[in-house]
C-alpha positions as a Markdown table, in Angstrom:
| # | Residue | x | y | z |
|---|---|---|---|---|
| 1 | Met | 2.8 | 7.8 | -2.5 |
| 2 | Ala | 5.0 | 4.8 | -1.9 |
| 3 | Gly | 5.0 | 1.2 | -0.8 |
| 4 | Val | 7.5 | -0.6 | 1.4 |
| 5 | Asp | 7.7 | -4.4 | 1.8 |
| 6 | Ile | 10.4 | -6.8 | 3.0 |
| 7 | Ser | 9.6 | -9.1 | 0.1 |
| 8 | Glu | 11.4 | -8.3 | -3.2 |
| 9 | Thr | 8.8 | -10.4 | -5.0 |
| 10 | Ala | 6.0 | -8.3 | -3.6 |
| 11 | Ile | 7.8 | -5.1 | -4.6 |
| 12 | Trp | 8.3 | -6.5 | -8.1 |
| 13 | Lys | 4.7 | -7.4 | -8.5 |
| 14 | Ala | 3.5 | -4.0 | -7.2 |
| 15 | Lys | 5.7 | -2.1 | -9.6 |
| 16 | Lys | 4.0 | -3.9 | -12.5 |
| 17 | Tyr | 0.5 | -2.8 | -11.5 |
| 18 | Phe | 1.2 | 0.7 | -10.0 |
| 19 | Leu | 3.5 | 2.4 | -12.4 |
| 20 | Asp | 3.1 | 5.9 | -10.9 |
| 21 | Met | 4.1 | 4.8 | -7.4 |
| 22 | Asp | 7.5 | 4.3 | -5.7 |
| 23 | Phe | 8.2 | 1.0 | -4.0 |
| 24 | Phe | 11.1 | 0.1 | -1.8 |
| 25 | Cys | 12.3 | -3.2 | -0.4 |
| 26 | Asp | 13.1 | -2.6 | 3.2 |
| 27 | Asp | 12.6 | -3.7 | 6.8 |
| 28 | Ile | 10.2 | -2.1 | 9.3 |
| 29 | Glu | 13.1 | -1.4 | 11.6 |
| 30 | Arg | 14.4 | 1.2 | 9.1 |
| 31 | Leu | 11.0 | 2.9 | 8.7 |
| 32 | Gly | 12.4 | 6.2 | 9.9 |
| 33 | Lys | 14.1 | 6.9 | 6.6 |
| 34 | Tyr | 10.6 | 7.3 | 5.0 |
| 35 | Ser | 9.7 | 10.2 | 7.3 |
| 36 | Glu | 8.9 | 12.5 | 4.4 |
| 37 | Tyr | 5.6 | 10.6 | 3.9 |
| 38 | Lys | 2.6 | 11.9 | 5.9 |
| 39 | Asn | 0.9 | 8.6 | 6.4 |
| 40 | Ile | 2.1 | 5.1 | 6.9 |
| 41 | Met | -0.2 | 2.0 | 6.8 |
| 42 | Phe | 0.7 | -1.5 | 7.6 |
| 43 | Ser | -0.8 | -4.8 | 6.3 |
| 44 | Glu | -0.2 | -8.3 | 7.7 |
| 45 | Leu | 2.1 | -7.0 | 10.5 |
| 46 | Thr | 2.9 | -9.9 | 12.9 |
């Protein structure tokens, strides 16, 4: 399981609370490079 966010601060905070997950700072336009994941969920997408 992994998380992707454009905000470096959000990634930093998430890594503190969820030590067993991978987090990446990236843009939704480059989402294709995470194709090994079976599910992708979005929050606050505008």
